[in-house]
C-alpha positions in Angstrom: 210.4 120.9 206.7 211.2 123.0 209.7 207.9 124.9 209.5 206.1 121.5 209.3 207.8 120.2 212.5 207.0 123.4 214.4 203.4 123.3 213.3 203.2 119.6 214.3 204.7 120.4 217.7 202.3 123.3 218.2 199.2 121.2 217.3 200.5 118.5 219.7 200.8 121.0 222.5 197.3 122.4 221.9 195.8 118.9 222.0 197.7 118.1 225.2 196.5 121.3 226.9 193.0 120.7 225.8 193.0 117.3 227.3 194.6 118.5 230.6 192.2 121.4 231.2 188.8 120.1 230.4 187.3 122.0 233.3 185.9 118.9 235.0 186.6 118.2 238.6 188.5 115.0 239.6 186.1 112.0 239.7 185.1 110.9 243.2 183.9 112.5 246.4 185.1 115.5 248.3 185.8 114.6 252.0 186.3 117.2 254.6 186.6 117.0 258.4 188.4 117.9 261.5 190.8 115.8 263.6 190.7 116.3 267.4 192.4 114.6 270.3 191.2 115.3 273.8 189.0 118.0 272.4 191.9 119.9 270.8 192.6 120.2 267.0 195.4 118.0 265.8 197.7 120.2 263.6 200.0 118.8 261.0 198.7 115.2 261.1 198.7 112.9 258.1 195.2 111.5 257.4 195.1 108.5 255.1 191.9 106.8 253.9 192.9 103.2 253.2 190.9 100.3 251.8 192.0 98.3 254.9 193.8 95.6 252.7 197.2 96.9 253.6 199.1 94.3 255.5 202.2 96.3 256.1 202.9 99.2 258.4 202.5 101.9 255.8 199.1 102.9 254.7 198.3 103.8 251.1 195.3 105.8 249.8 193.9 109.3 249.6 196.0 111.5 251.9 195.8 115.0 253.4 197.6 116.9 256.1 195.6 118.8 258.8 195.9 122.5 258.9 196.3 124.9 261.9 192.6 124.2 262.9 192.9 120.4 262.6 190.9 120.4 259.3 191.6 118.3 256.2 190.3 118.1 252.7 190.5 115.1 250.3 189.3 115.5 246.7 188.6 112.6 244.3 187.9 109.9 246.9 186.1 106.9 245.4 182.9 106.1 247.3 183.3 103.0 249.5 184.4 101.8 253.0 187.7 103.0 254.4 189.9 102.5 257.4 191.4 105.8 258.4 195.0 106.2 259.6 196.0 109.4 261.5 199.7 109.9 262.1 201.4 112.9 263.6 205.2 113.0 263.7 207.1 114.9 266.4 210.7 115.4 265.4 213.4 114.9 268.0 215.3 118.0 268.9 218.2 118.4 266.5 217.0 115.7 264.0 217.7 116.4 260.4 214.6 115.4 258.5 214.6 114.6 254.7 212.7 117.1 252.5 209.0 116.4 252.4 208.2 113.5 250.0 211.8 112.4 249.6 213.3 109.2 251.0 211.4 108.3 254.2 207.8 108.4 255.4 206.9 109.2 259.0 207.0 105.6 260.1 210.5 105.1 258.7 211.7 108.4 260.4 210.3 107.1 263.7 212.0 103.8 263.3 215.3 105.5 262.6 215.0 107.5 265.9 214.3 110.9 264.3 211.2 111.4 266.4 208.0 109.7 267.6 204.3 109.4 266.8 202.5 112.0 268.9 199.1 110.3 269.0 197.9 106.9 270.4 199.8 104.2 268.5 196.6 102.4 267.4 195.8 105.2 264.9 199.2 104.9 263.1 198.6 101.8 261.1 195.9 100.3 258.9 196.1 97.0 260.9 195.4 98.7 264.3 193.2 101.7 263.6 189.6 101.5 264.8 188.6 104.5 262.6 186.3 103.3 259.8 183.9 105.3 257.7 181.9 105.1 254.5 182.4 107.7 251.8 179.3 108.4 249.8 179.0 110.1 246.4 179.4 113.9 246.5 180.5 115.8 249.5 181.1 114.1 252.9 182.0 115.5 256.3 184.0 113.0 258.4 185.2 114.4 261.7 187.6 112.2 263.6 187.8 112.4 267.4 190.8 110.4 268.6 190.6 108.8 272.0 193.6 108.1 274.3 
C-alpha cells in the first residue's frame, strides 16, 4: 500500500511538472519601452497598462517597474487599447515603508503621509492619465514621454 501511494504521488508530481513547463511563452504580447520626464529617464516608476474601466484611484492591469535607465518590460499583455498609469513614489525621510507587495500600494502610502508622487499627478490614476496606446500582437515598443 505504501509503495502504491508513493508511486501515485510521483506520477502526480511528474504530470504537474509537465504541465507547468511546457516550454511555451505566456500568451499575449511583449511590450517594452522607456519612461522619460523632462528628457530624463524615470527610475523606479510603476507602469500599469489598464483597460481604462477602473473607476477608483488604484489601477489594475499588467504592471512593471522601470529600471535604472527608465526602461520597462511587460510580457503576456493581451492586444487591445490601454490607458497607462505611471506612478513614482518618493518616500518621506524617516518613513517606514511596508515590504514590497505587502499591505499598502503607492497611493495608500501617499495618503498616509509616508511620501508623495514624484511626477505630475495626472499620470497617477486611470481616470486622469492622458497616456493611451494600442498593444498589437507580438512585440511592441511604447515609449512614454511625460510632460509637466
